[in-house]
C-alpha positions, 0 to 999 in steps of 0.5 A: 283224847285230841286235847291230850295229844295237843298237850303232849305235842306242846310239851314235846315242842317246848322240850325241843326248843329248850334243849336247843338253847337257841334264845331266839327260837325259844322266844319265837316259840313262846310268843306264838302260844296262847297265854293260857298254854304258856301258863300250863307250861309253867305249871308243868315245868317248874324248873324252867318257869323263870326262863319262860317268863324271861324269854317272853316279850314283856307284855306277854309276860305280864299277861301270863303272870296275871293269871298264875297262882299266887305261890307260882307268882311268888317263886318267879318274883323271888328268883327272877333277876332284879332288872327283870323283876323291876320290868315286870312289876312296872308293866303290871296293871296297878290293880294286879300289882296291888293285889299281888303285893298285898299278899306278901310280907311287909319287908318284901313289899318295901323292897319291891316298891323300891323297884318301881318308877316314881309314878308307879310307886305313887299309884301303888302306895296309894292303892295299898293305903286302902283297907284290905278287901276294899274296892280301893285295892282293886281299882286301876287309874288307867281309864279314859275320861272326857269333859262335859264341854268336849265335842265328840271329835275331841273325845276321839282325839282323847281316845287316840292319845290315851286308849293304849294305856287304858284298862278298857275303853268300852265306857268313857267317864265324864268329869267336870272341871273339879274332877267330879264324876258326872256320867259314864257313856258307852263308846258306841254312843260316841261312835253313833253321834255327830262329830260336832255334838257335845258330850253334855248332849249325850249325858243322861246322869244315870250312872252307877259308881262304887266307893273306894272304901266299899267291901269287895263283895259289894262290888261283886253284887253291883256287877252282878246286878248291872250289865257292865264290864267296868265301874267307876270308883269315887271318893266321898266327895264324888271325885273319880279315883279309878275304875274296877273291871269285871275280871278283877271282880271275878277273881274276888268272887272265886276267892270269896267262894273258896274261903267260904267253903273252907270256913263252912267245913270248919277250918280257917281259909287257906290263902294258897292251893292245898298241896302248896300249903306247908303241913305245919301251916295246914295244922295251924289252920285246922287245929284252932277250929278243932280246939274250939269245937272240942271245948264246945263238945265238953258242954255235951258231957256236962249236959249228960252228967246233969241227967246221969241219974235219969240215964241210970234209971232208964237206960233206953234213953241213952240209945236214942241220943245219937239219933236225937243230936244228929237230927238237930245237927243235920237240920241246923247245918242244912239251914246254915248252908242255905242262909250263908249261900243266899247271903253270898248271892245277895238273895237275902239281907239282914232286914229279911230276918223275920221272913226267914224266921217264919219260913224256918219255923214252918220248915222246922216243924214240918221236918220235925213232925216227919222225923218225930213220927218216924221216931215214934214208929221205931219205938212202936215197931221195936216193941211189937217186933223185938219186944223192946222198950217195955210196957210203957213203950207208947210214952217212950215213943211220944217222948222220942217223937216230941223231943225230935220235933223240938230239937229239929226246930231248934236246930233249924232256927239256930242254923238260919239265925246265927249267920244273920246275927254274925252278919249284923255284927260285922263278922263273916257268916261263913264262920257259923260253919256246919261243925260249929252249928252241929256242936252248939245244937248237940248241947242244947239238943240234949237238954231238950231231949232229957227235959221232954223225956222227964216230963213224959216219964216222970212218976212212971219210969223215973 
């Protein structure tokens, strides 16, 4: 309740200063708010978003712009006066600027790059030259480096000169005269060292680096496994190209998570908030997967058509079709979800496939036997309580039970192995989404079901 009152009060104050049309008063009000509060004001007052950005000091405007959602960023850049757009883009950190530009059409990127000063333009074009979703797109050239022959006193002189424009000074990077990375040293180690001590005396050579061509997911894994706020990015020849900071990796992790969730649900990933996606674009994103799944389900019709005579002779088999295929689809979807999540978290790798397969075989058998016993007792109970299924109910019960075991085991294996196969082929494991697994298991599950039923009932009921 207190938070709601605070938000109402902030909005009321904003309305008052905007109504005053006093530029100095507006600037003073906005520049004394938290960055996150200013962002919320922009979201709540879309008609004033450009006015808010324009009245902020440039450094605070940059800080606010960085945390805004992409559709809002696009509107602001589109509607800002040209000189203000140039000022904002030139002040943006190179990694944030590259991230924003990479989401725009090529024609828009070309026009915006013209607004950058020569140095920033060179940096931006360099970063945009790296593959999409690579570490190179995330790195910034704003860091502090020192040489191995420097003294600690030299290091602090360097910090005083360059720290203001650096992304972070928690870690300093040690280079040789060729620009090759030799080590990274925390600033606290320099603070505790004697002024005359050499950098080489503090080095231990145990540093962790990323390659510019690495996938951004690799960076996320490395940060997760190491307690670092920033990591150096090097070329194949170990030349230091830039650094990547934890805040950028957190944004990537959030985007990857959202994308995977959408793919698991059977749709292409949305690159903007749901309510901001035009209906036609939303339709295109969803219809493709639905068409693929629709065509896949036609194979189910083909499978059932092949057993049409069997169904005509024993109608009771058709009553269990929803039970059979849903059991296989559900077990496959469960397995796929668990494996996709484990891959995303780095808990498993492709090399673990045999260990995973053995676990899923045992799990599939246990789950299948449990459901199969339930299926048998459904038939058993149906005969004794409602006089269903006829005198051969025992054989029908065994056919249903064994078929469920087979279908659940098959679904579990497909759900666990398909994401690993896609990962091996270089595709996104999330594309083996639960609807796709369910569709695939539907078709094969019917074949297993009718084959088992034919074996058990041949010569007696068929």
